[in-house]
N, CA, C and O of each residue as an XYZ file, in Angstrom:
684
protein
N       9.459    -32.634     13.446
C      10.155    -33.906     13.417
C      11.000    -34.008     14.678
O      11.613    -33.034     15.115
N      11.020    -35.174     15.240
C      11.761    -35.422     16.466
C      12.862    -36.424     16.208
O      12.779    -37.212     15.265
N      13.875    -36.403     17.020
C      14.916    -37.417     16.947
C      14.454    -38.624     17.742
O      14.033    -38.498     18.892
N      14.534    -39.777     17.134
C      14.157    -41.016     17.803
C      15.391    -41.756     18.273
O      16.477    -41.187     18.380
N      15.206    -43.015     18.546
C      16.307    -43.859     19.005
C      17.428    -43.863     17.992
O      17.185    -43.987     16.792
N      18.621    -43.732     18.453
C      19.832    -43.782     17.634
C      19.812    -42.776     16.487
O      20.326    -43.053     15.403
N      19.210    -41.594     16.731
C      19.268    -40.519     15.752
C      18.315    -40.675     14.583
O      18.427    -39.929     13.610
N      17.378    -41.618     14.637
C      16.420    -41.757     13.545
C      15.385    -40.654     13.644
O      15.129    -40.124     14.726
N      14.796    -40.316     12.522
C      13.735    -39.321     12.489
C      12.422    -40.027     12.769
O      12.159    -41.098     12.223
N      11.594    -39.426     13.624
C      10.302    -40.009     13.956
C       9.246    -38.979     13.606
O       9.334    -37.828     14.032
N       8.249    -39.383     12.835
C       7.204    -38.447     12.451
C       5.852    -39.111     12.564
O       5.717    -40.318     12.361
N       4.853    -38.314     12.890
C       3.488    -38.797     12.931
C       2.933    -38.746     11.521
O       3.101    -37.745     10.824
N       2.280    -39.802     11.097
C       1.712    -39.804      9.754
C       0.194    -39.829      9.781
O      -0.437    -39.876      8.724
N      -0.402    -39.798     10.953
C      -1.857    -39.737     11.034
C      -2.246    -39.040     12.327
O      -1.539    -39.139     13.330
N      -3.365    -38.338     12.302
C      -3.841    -37.652     13.486
C      -4.180    -38.646     14.585
O      -4.498    -39.801     14.305
N      -4.113    -38.202     15.830
C      -4.524    -39.031     16.939
C      -3.426    -39.868     17.552
O      -3.679    -40.587     18.519
N      -2.228    -39.804     17.034
C      -1.124    -40.581     17.591
C      -0.779    -40.004     18.953
O      -0.634    -38.790     19.094
N      -0.649    -40.856     19.950
C      -0.436    -40.367     21.307
C       1.020    -40.149     21.652
O       1.324    -39.481     22.641
N       1.931    -40.698     20.859
C       3.343    -40.486     21.139
C       3.754    -39.098     20.702
O       3.119    -38.522     19.818
N       4.811    -38.539     21.303
C       5.224    -37.184     20.948
C       5.821    -37.127     19.544
O       6.964    -37.532     19.334
N       5.059    -36.634     18.605
C       5.496    -36.480     17.229
C       5.043    -35.116     16.750
O       4.141    -34.512     17.331
N       5.668    -34.636     15.691
C       5.408    -33.277     15.271
C       4.727    -33.140     13.926
O       4.457    -32.016     13.502
N       4.443    -34.207     13.248
C       3.958    -34.092     11.878
C       2.662    -34.850     11.692
O       2.548    -35.991     12.141
N       1.685    -34.245     11.042
C       0.470    -34.955     10.682
C       0.514    -35.284      9.216
O       1.131    -34.562      8.434
N      -0.130    -36.362      8.832
C      -0.087    -36.760      7.443
C      -1.395    -37.335      6.969
O      -2.429    -37.143      7.608
N      -1.366    -38.039      5.857
C      -2.583    -38.452      5.180
C      -3.292    -39.638      5.789
O      -4.421    -39.937      5.402
N      -2.677    -40.315      6.716
C      -3.325    -41.469      7.296
C      -3.030    -42.737      6.529
O      -2.137    -42.773      5.682
N      -3.782    -43.769      6.828
C      -3.536    -45.085      6.271
C      -4.819    -45.590      5.641
O      -5.914    -45.297      6.120
N      -4.680    -46.346      4.575
C      -5.823    -46.995      3.980
C      -6.438    -46.234      2.835
O      -7.475    -46.645      2.314
N      -5.832    -45.137      2.425
C      -6.315    -44.421      1.263
C      -7.700    -43.848      1.448
O      -8.491    -43.850      0.505
N      -8.015    -43.365      2.611
C      -9.349    -42.844      2.874
C      -9.457    -41.394      2.395
O      -9.005    -41.074      1.296
N     -10.031    -40.546      3.180
C     -10.358    -39.179      2.788
C      -9.184    -38.470      2.128
O      -8.068    -38.463      2.647
N      -9.457    -37.883      0.985
C      -8.455    -37.088      0.294
C      -7.461    -37.875     -0.518
O      -6.551    -37.280     -1.096
N      -7.590    -39.179     -0.590
C      -6.640    -39.990     -1.354
C      -7.018    -39.973     -2.823
O      -8.065    -40.491     -3.211
N      -6.164    -39.378     -3.633
C      -6.444    -39.257     -5.058
C      -6.417    -40.602     -5.766
O      -6.966    -40.729     -6.861
N      -5.789    -41.615     -5.162
C      -5.687    -42.915     -5.813
C      -6.981    -43.722     -5.722
O      -7.158    -44.691     -6.460
N      -7.877    -43.334     -4.831
C      -9.141    -44.046     -4.699
C     -10.184    -43.381     -5.579
O     -10.296    -42.155     -5.606
N     -10.941    -44.186     -6.293
C     -12.009    -43.655     -7.132
C     -13.086    -43.059     -6.244
O     -13.270    -43.478     -5.101
N     -13.795    -42.076     -6.782
C     -14.859    -41.427     -6.028
C     -15.880    -42.473     -5.623
O     -16.374    -43.231     -6.457
N     -16.191    -42.508     -4.336
C     -17.170    -43.441     -3.818
C     -16.660    -44.859     -3.624
O     -17.397    -45.719     -3.142
N     -15.422    -45.114     -3.988
C     -14.870    -46.459     -3.844
C     -14.627    -46.761     -2.373
O     -14.038    -45.958     -1.649
N     -15.083    -47.912     -1.950
C     -14.857    -48.350     -0.577
C     -13.525    -49.081     -0.508
O     -13.263    -49.974     -1.313
N     -12.692    -48.711      0.442
C     -11.370    -49.329      0.573
C     -11.423    -50.432      1.613
O     -12.263    -50.424      2.513
N     -10.508    -51.382      1.469
C     -10.387    -52.480      2.429
C      -9.891    -51.952      3.761
O      -9.102    -51.007      3.797
N     -10.336    -52.543      4.848
C      -9.705    -52.238      6.139
C      -8.255    -52.731      6.094
O      -7.952    -53.706      5.406
N      -7.370    -52.069      6.817
C      -5.961    -52.449      6.771
C      -5.748    -53.882      7.234
O      -4.798    -54.535      6.802
N      -6.606    -54.372      8.095
C      -6.462    -55.754      8.576
C      -6.693    -56.777      7.469
O      -6.328    -57.942      7.627
N      -7.295    -56.362      6.348
C      -7.570    -57.274      5.238
C      -6.589    -57.119      4.070
O      -6.729    -57.795      3.051
N      -5.607    -56.239      4.214
C      -4.639    -56.046      3.134
C      -3.708    -57.252      3.041
O      -3.253    -57.771      4.060
N      -3.426    -57.695      1.813
C      -2.431    -58.749      1.642
C      -1.044    -58.113      1.683
O      -0.926    -56.890      1.764
N      -0.005    -58.925      1.630
C       1.368    -58.417      1.779
C       1.704    -57.384      0.700
O       2.323    -56.363      1.000
N       1.306    -57.635     -0.544
C       1.581    -56.693     -1.636
C       0.881    -55.359     -1.380
O       1.493    -54.300     -1.519
N      -0.405    -55.408     -1.005
C      -1.171    -54.183     -0.759
C      -0.605    -53.417      0.436
O      -0.554    -52.188      0.422
N      -0.185    -54.139      1.458
C       0.410    -53.501      2.632
C       1.699    -52.780      2.245
O       1.943    -51.655      2.682
N       2.521    -53.430      1.424
C       3.752    -52.801      0.965
C       3.485    -51.552      0.148
O       4.161    -50.539      0.328
N       2.511    -51.609     -0.746
C       2.159    -50.436     -1.561
C       1.622    -49.306     -0.692
O       1.912    -48.136     -0.945
N       0.843    -49.646      0.329
C       0.334    -48.641      1.256
C       1.499    -47.961      1.980
O       1.515    -46.739      2.130
N       2.462    -48.752      2.422
C       3.639    -48.180      3.075
C       4.416    -47.266      2.142
O       4.874    -46.202      2.558
N       4.568    -47.667      0.890
C       5.275    -46.827     -0.084
C       4.527    -45.518     -0.333
O       5.151    -44.472     -0.513
N       3.199    -45.573     -0.344
C       2.404    -44.357     -0.527
C       2.601    -43.408      0.657
O       2.760    -42.201      0.474
N       2.588    -43.962      1.867
C       2.807    -43.157      3.067
C       4.211    -42.542      3.036
O       4.385    -41.358      3.322
N       5.205    -43.361      2.686
C       6.594    -42.880      2.642
C       6.758    -41.774      1.612
O       7.432    -40.779      1.877
N       6.151    -41.935      0.444
C       6.262    -40.914     -0.594
C       5.635    -39.603     -0.133
O       6.204    -38.534     -0.356
N       4.483    -39.673      0.500
C       3.837    -38.473      1.030
C       4.723    -37.799      2.080
O       4.862    -36.576      2.094
N       5.313    -38.603      2.951
C       6.221    -38.091      3.981
C       7.413    -37.370      3.349
O       7.765    -36.266      3.764
N       8.035    -37.999      2.342
C       9.202    -37.393      1.688
C       8.821    -36.109      0.969
O       9.572    -35.134      1.006
N       7.661    -36.095      0.313
C       7.182    -34.878     -0.350
C       7.056    -33.736      0.654
O       7.480    -32.613      0.380
N       6.472    -34.025      1.813
C       6.297    -32.983      2.836
C       7.629    -32.514      3.403
O       7.720    -31.400      3.920
N       8.658    -33.340      3.316
C       9.991    -32.971      3.808
C      10.784    -32.194      2.761
O      11.909    -31.769      3.025
N      10.208    -32.008      1.578
C      10.882    -31.231      0.544
C      11.784    -32.038     -0.367
O      12.485    -31.462     -1.200
N      11.786    -33.356     -0.233
C      12.555    -34.185     -1.160
C      11.734    -34.346     -2.430
O      10.516    -34.515     -2.370
N      12.392    -34.294     -3.566
C      11.703    -34.415     -4.845
C      11.750    -35.879     -5.272
O      12.820    -36.420     -5.550
N      10.584    -36.511     -5.320
C      10.516    -37.907     -5.744
C      10.721    -37.964     -7.254
O       9.960    -37.368     -8.016
N      11.755    -38.685     -7.677
C      12.117    -38.820     -9.084
C      11.450    -40.050     -9.688
O      11.014    -40.025    -10.839
N      11.374    -41.127     -8.908
C      10.837    -42.380     -9.423
C      10.369    -43.248     -8.260
O      10.901    -43.171     -7.153
N       9.358    -44.078     -8.537
C       8.940    -45.083     -7.573
C       9.034    -46.441     -8.251
O       8.811    -46.567     -9.455
N       9.364    -47.441     -7.471
C       9.517    -48.808     -7.974
C      10.450    -48.852     -9.184
O      10.136    -49.445    -10.216
N      11.611    -48.201     -9.023
C      12.616    -48.113    -10.098
C      13.339    -49.453    -10.215
O      13.979    -49.919     -9.273
N      13.219    -50.055    -11.389
C      13.781    -51.392    -11.618
C      15.108    -51.324    -12.341
O      15.298    -50.535    -13.267
N      16.023    -52.173    -11.895
C      17.343    -52.305    -12.500
C      17.632    -53.795    -12.636
O      16.870    -54.620    -12.132
N      18.721    -54.149    -13.307
C      19.116    -55.567    -13.343
C      19.468    -56.114    -11.953
O      19.560    -57.329    -11.776
N      19.664    -55.234    -10.972
C      20.103    -55.631     -9.636
C      18.978    -55.651     -8.613
O      19.185    -56.065     -7.473
N      17.798    -55.211     -9.006
C      16.672    -55.178     -8.084
C      15.859    -53.916     -8.279
O      16.056    -53.159     -9.230
N      14.946    -53.713     -7.357
C      14.024    -52.571     -7.442
C      14.187    -51.677     -6.219
O      14.160    -52.146     -5.081
N      14.357    -50.383     -6.474
C      14.374    -49.399     -5.394
C      12.949    -48.893     -5.217
O      12.294    -48.520     -6.190
N      12.470    -48.879     -3.981
C      11.095    -48.449     -3.737
C      10.879    -46.997     -4.153
O       9.905    -46.679     -4.835
N      11.787    -46.122     -3.741
C      11.666    -44.701     -4.069
C      13.051    -44.153     -4.388
O      14.021    -44.441     -3.687
N      13.132    -43.362     -5.450
C      14.338    -42.607     -5.772
C      13.949    -41.139     -5.672
O      12.983    -40.706     -6.300
N      14.699    -40.372     -4.885
C      14.385    -38.955     -4.748
C      15.677    -38.146     -4.690
O      16.780    -38.687     -4.616
N      15.496    -36.846     -4.726
C      16.624    -35.928     -4.641
C      16.467    -35.046     -3.415
O      15.381    -34.560     -3.100
N      17.580    -34.858     -2.743
C      17.659    -33.940     -1.621
C      18.803    -32.992     -1.948
O      19.965    -33.296     -1.681
N      18.472    -31.846     -2.524
C      19.506    -30.946     -3.017
C      20.216    -31.604     -4.184
O      19.572    -32.034     -5.140
N      21.542    -31.686     -4.116
C      22.333    -32.311     -5.176
C      22.500    -33.818     -4.982
O      23.104    -34.492     -5.816
N      21.973    -34.335     -3.897
C      22.163    -35.741     -3.557
C      20.969    -36.586     -4.015
O      19.817    -36.189     -3.836
N      21.248    -37.738     -4.598
C      20.214    -38.711     -4.936
C      20.066    -39.637     -3.732
O      21.052    -40.055     -3.125
N      18.818    -39.946     -3.401
C      18.535    -40.805     -2.253
C      17.747    -42.020     -2.735
O      16.669    -41.884     -3.313
N      18.300    -43.213     -2.489
C      17.584    -44.453     -2.756
C      16.946    -44.888     -1.444
O      17.625    -45.053     -0.430
N      15.635    -45.069     -1.481
C      14.879    -45.344     -0.256
C      14.259    -46.735     -0.315
O      13.539    -47.069     -1.257
N      14.544    -47.532      0.692
C      13.891    -48.822      0.881
C      12.812    -48.621      1.940
O      13.090    -48.114      3.027
N      11.579    -49.020      1.620
C      10.451    -48.871      2.536
C      10.076    -50.252      3.064
O       9.880    -51.191      2.292
N       9.980    -50.363      4.366
C       9.575    -51.605      5.006
C       8.351    -51.322      5.867
O       8.371    -50.430      6.715
N       7.283    -52.089      5.644
C       6.012    -51.853      6.324
C       5.562    -53.116      7.037
O       5.669    -54.220      6.503
N       5.056    -52.940      8.253
C       4.514    -54.050      9.018
C       3.152    -53.654      9.580
O       2.911    -52.490      9.899
N       2.279    -54.630      9.693
C       0.970    -54.437     10.296
C       1.070    -54.822     11.760
O       1.397    -55.966     12.076
N       0.796    -53.894     12.655
C       0.951    -54.119     14.097
C      -0.347    -53.782     14.823
O      -0.333    -53.011     15.783
N      -1.453    -54.342     14.385
C      -2.749    -54.049     14.986
C      -2.882    -54.731     16.338
O      -2.681    -55.940     16.454
N      -3.222    -53.954     17.356
C      -3.501    -54.505     18.664
C      -2.320    -55.135     19.375
O      -2.499    -55.808     20.390
N      -1.131    -54.931     18.866
C       0.048    -55.528     19.490
C       0.702    -54.506     20.409
O       0.842    -53.337     20.049
N       1.100    -54.949     21.592
C       1.719    -54.022     22.533
C       3.170    -53.746     22.162
O       3.682    -52.657     22.425
N       3.828    -54.713     21.558
C       5.216    -54.489     21.159
C       5.249    -53.814     19.788
O       4.280    -53.877     19.032
N       6.327    -53.196     19.490
C       6.481    -52.516     18.223
C       7.486    -53.275     17.367
O       8.616    -53.514     17.792
N       7.075    -53.650     16.170
C       7.995    -54.298     15.243
C       9.025    -53.288     14.755
O       8.802    -52.079     14.806
N      10.147    -53.799     14.287
C      11.200    -52.959     13.722
C      11.464    -53.447     12.303
O      12.428    -54.176     12.071
N      10.617    -53.054     11.347
C      10.751    -53.559      9.984
C      12.092    -53.222      9.345
O      12.532    -53.921      8.431
N      12.738    -52.178      9.805
C      14.026    -51.778      9.235
C      15.107    -52.838      9.428
O      16.099    -52.847      8.699
N      14.927    -53.728     10.395
C      15.921    -54.777     10.632
C      15.983    -55.790      9.492
O      16.946    -56.549      9.386
N      14.961    -55.802      8.644
C      14.972    -56.740      7.516
C      15.815    -56.240      6.340
O      15.956    -56.940      5.338
N      16.373    -55.041      6.458
C      17.303    -54.552      5.433
C      18.682    -55.095      5.809
O      19.491    -54.418      6.444
N      18.916    -56.323      5.397
C      20.128    -57.045      5.782
C      21.284    -56.739      4.823
O      21.148    -55.932      3.904
N      22.398    -57.385      5.053
C      23.590    -57.163      4.234
C      23.365    -57.445      2.761
O      23.879    -56.724      1.905
N      22.611    -58.476      2.459
C      22.331    -58.814      1.061
C      21.522    -57.714      0.381
O      21.801    -57.359     -0.764
N      20.526    -57.175      1.073
C      19.713    -56.076      0.528
C      20.579    -54.835      0.345
O      20.421    -54.115     -0.641
N      21.490    -54.576      1.278
C      22.369    -53.422      1.171
C      23.293    -53.546     -0.040
O      23.533    -52.558     -0.735
N      23.811    -54.740     -0.299
C      24.659    -54.972     -1.474
C      23.871    -54.676     -2.749
O      24.382    -54.039     -3.671
N      22.613    -55.147     -2.792
C      21.780    -54.868     -3.971
C      21.578    -53.370     -4.159
O      21.636    -52.878     -5.286
N      21.344    -52.643     -3.085
C      21.151    -51.187     -3.184
C      22.432    -50.491     -3.641
O      22.370    -49.527     -4.404
N      23.579    -50.963     -3.188
C      24.840    -50.367     -3.652
C      25.011    -50.585     -5.154
O      25.450    -49.681     -5.865
N      24.668    -51.773     -5.635
C      24.749    -52.043     -7.080
C      23.758    -51.189     -7.853
O      24.075    -50.689     -8.931
N      22.556    -51.020     -7.307
C      21.571    -50.155     -7.958
C      22.077    -48.715     -8.025
O      21.848    -48.019     -9.014
N      22.763    -48.272     -6.975
C      23.301    -46.904     -6.960
C      24.361    -46.740     -8.042
O      24.388    -45.720     -8.730
N      25.227    -47.724     -8.198
C      26.234    -47.651     -9.266
C      25.569    -47.628    -10.638
O      26.005    -46.899    -11.529
N      24.528    -48.414    -10.807
C      23.780    -48.436    -12.060
C      23.149    -47.069    -12.312
O      23.184    -46.565    -13.435
N      22.574    -46.470    -11.269
C      21.958    -45.145    -11.396
C      22.995    -44.107    -11.805
O      22.749    -43.279    -12.682
N      24.155    -44.161    -11.159
C      25.211    -43.196    -11.469
C      25.752    -43.389    -12.893
O      26.143    -42.418    -13.542
N      25.775    -44.619    -13.371
C      26.209    -44.872    -14.749
C      25.200    -44.291    -15.738
O      25.580    -43.779    -16.791
N      23.908    -44.372    -15.394
C      22.866    -43.806    -16.255
C      22.774    -42.293    -16.144
O      22.302    -41.632    -17.068
N      23.218    -41.740    -15.027
C      23.129    -40.303    -14.749
C      24.508    -39.795    -14.324
O      24.754    -39.607    -13.132
N      25.403    -39.571    -15.281
C      26.783    -39.181    -14.925
C      26.881    -37.851    -14.178
O      27.913    -37.563    -13.572
N      25.838    -37.047    -14.212
C      25.856    -35.776    -13.478
C      25.718    -35.987    -11.969
O      25.984    -35.068    -11.195
N      25.308    -37.181    -11.539
C      25.118    -37.482    -10.115
C      26.461    -37.832     -9.496
O      27.185    -38.698     -9.987
N      26.779    -37.134     -8.398
C      28.053    -37.407     -7.738
C      27.890    -37.987     -6.340
O      28.865    -38.420     -5.725
N      26.648    -37.994     -5.835
C      26.442    -38.475     -4.470
C      25.117    -39.232     -4.372
O      24.075    -38.750     -4.814
N      25.182    -40.424     -3.785
C      23.987    -41.229     -3.545
C      23.974    -41.632     -2.077
O      24.978    -42.080     -1.525
N      22.818    -41.462     -1.468
C      22.626    -41.820     -0.063
C      21.597    -42.947      0.010
O      20.723    -43.060     -0.850
N      21.712    -43.776      1.045
C      20.799    -44.895      1.245
C      19.973    -44.652      2.507
O      20.515    -44.611      3.612
N      18.664    -44.492      2.341
C      17.759    -44.302      3.475
C      16.830    -45.505      3.588
O      16.576    -46.215      2.614
N      16.337    -45.711      4.795
C      15.304    -46.716      5.032
C      14.164    -46.018      5.755
O      14.381    -45.267      6.706
N      12.946    -46.275      5.292
C      11.761    -45.785      5.992
C      11.016    -47.011      6.504
O      10.604    -47.876      5.731
N      10.852    -47.066      7.825
C      10.163    -48.171      8.485
C       8.799    -47.683      8.942
O       8.688    -46.661      9.620
N       7.760    -48.423      8.566
C       6.397    -48.015      8.895
C       5.701    -49.158      9.622
O       5.689    -50.299      9.158
N       5.129    -48.831     10.756
C       4.268    -49.763     11.483
C       2.847    -49.223     11.388
O       2.549    -48.155     11.921
N       1.974    -49.959     10.712
C       0.571    -49.573     10.654
C      -0.081    -50.152     11.905
O      -0.138    -51.367     12.092
N      -0.572    -49.250     12.757
C      -1.073    -49.660     14.062
C      -2.588    -49.569     14.171
O      -3.156    -49.960     15.191
N      -3.249    -49.061     13.142
C      -4.709    -48.970     13.154
C      -5.193    -48.368     11.859
O      -4.401    -47.968     11.005
N      -6.514    -48.306     11.720
C      -7.079    -47.638     10.554
C      -6.660    -46.172     10.601
O      -6.888    -45.481     11.594
N      -6.047    -45.708      9.516
C      -5.618    -44.316      9.388
C      -4.585    -43.915     10.445
O      -4.488    -42.744     10.813
N      -3.819    -44.891     10.928
C      -2.831    -44.602     11.958
C      -1.580    -45.442     11.735
O      -1.636    -46.671     11.695
N      -0.444    -44.750     11.590
C       0.823    -45.446     11.369
C       1.940    -44.697     12.067
O       1.851    -43.491     12.298
N       2.984    -45.425     12.398
C       4.202    -44.821     12.964
C       5.307    -45.016     11.941
O       5.453    -46.095     11.368
N       6.072    -43.982     11.720
C       7.107    -43.979     10.693
C       8.436    -43.599     11.305
O       8.521    -42.665     12.102
N       9.476    -44.331     10.928
C      10.857    -43.981     11.298
C      11.641    -43.823     10.012
O      11.620    -44.701      9.151
N      12.334    -42.700      9.883
C      13.153    -42.427      8.702
C      14.617    -42.511      9.114
O      15.110    -41.661      9.854
N      15.301    -43.530      8.635
C      16.718    -43.698      8.924
C      17.503    -43.060      7.781
O      17.664    -43.652      6.715
N      17.978    -41.867      8.018
C      18.732    -41.108      7.020
C      20.150    -41.668      6.992
O      20.803    -41.778      8.030
N      20.622    -42.022      5.793
C      21.957    -42.618      5.706
C      22.013    -43.924      6.474
O      22.941    -44.150      7.250
N      21.030    -44.783      6.266
C      20.883    -46.021      7.046
C      22.087    -46.943      6.921
O      22.403    -47.678      7.857
N      22.756    -46.912      5.785
C      23.986    -47.687      5.620
C      24.870    -46.955      4.632
O      24.419    -46.068      3.907
N      26.143    -47.342      4.617
C      27.143    -46.639      3.805
C      27.585    -47.496      2.623
O      27.212    -48.663      2.502
N      28.384    -46.892      1.766
C      28.916    -47.587      0.582
C      29.828    -48.738      0.937
O      29.861    -49.745      0.230
N      30.576    -48.603      2.035
C      31.683    -49.532      2.296
C      31.467    -50.483      3.465
O      32.438    -51.028      3.988
N      30.260    -50.693      3.880
C      30.034    -51.588      5.036
C      30.044    -53.029      4.615
O      29.870    -53.917      5.449
């Protein structure tokens, strides 16, 4: 894992990435080795994914990334009266609520920054979800807010940025 701009973590999630990254992962599109695809099932090219499918693909990539980093995924798509957290995981004694943002960047020279869409309103919702989680789990004393930004740049090729502690309780 390498340090990216402003201290973000940058990891490779598919083979063949030309930028300096240190991690290989499962790729994009649920191809070889994807347990979620039925045997012999043909998957859509990433260019044909709708917004919902693209988001789910990003969440799958993020979950695989977190698993490889040693974080224990507790829940995915955890729903509360205040909204839905994409991933809830544990890092030691700390609970981490993860918002995953995915963009399709095929053939584009510029790189999107999906993490910028985690605005103040989304942060307020995550803070409320954290309080709800702590009320349901009184043994939890610490909650962190992470954002994972994924740019899918080709078939089986994505760039991932992990913003650890992307925002605080009191901002």
